[in-house]
N, C-alpha and C positions, 0 to 999 in steps of 0.2 A: 653868926653869918660869916662866910669866908671873906678874906681880903682879896682873893683872886678867884674869879669864876672861870672855870675851864670849859670850853665848848669844843667838842670834837666835830669835825666835818663829816664823820661817817658813823653809821649805826650798825655796820656789819660786825658780827662777832669776830674777835681777834683782829680788828682793824689796826693797821700800823699808826694811823692818825690818832686814834684813841690812846694807844700805848705811848706815843710821844707826848700827848697832852698830859697823861697821867704822870709821866716822868718829869716833865716840866713842874707839875704840882709838887712832886716829891722834893725837888730841888729848890723850890720856892721857900724863902725864909719868912714863913708866915702860914696862915691858914688858907688852904686852897680846897675848893669843892667843884666837882664835876656836875655840869648841868646835864641832866639825863631826860631829854624830852625829844619827841618826834615831831618835827616841824613840817607843816604842809608847804607846798609851793605856794608863792604869793599869787593871789588873784583878787585884784581890786574890786571886780564886780561882786564876788562872793562877800568880801569885806563890807562893801556898801549895803548889801542886802542883809547880811547876817551878823555883822560886827566882826571884831577881831577874833580869830580862832583861839580856842582855849589854850593850845600849846604855846602860841605866840604870847598870849597874856601871861602865862606861867613863866616864860623866859624873861619877859620884861620885869616881872616881880622879882626873879632871882637876880637880875642885873641890878635892880634898885636896892636890893637887900645887901649885896656885896659892898664892902667898905671900900 
């Protein structure tokens, strides 16, 4: 598991945000990994009815696994 979990604020192909995050990971003196998930907008009503969305749970697991 990575020491540093990188999270980009954009899913767009060729995103400057993602390129900057990846460059930060390259410069990191350790193991860096990019979280690649598509997060839904937060909706407390949906969460109360259906539970935490799978993508949000996956991100939480990636964060927990990072050292």
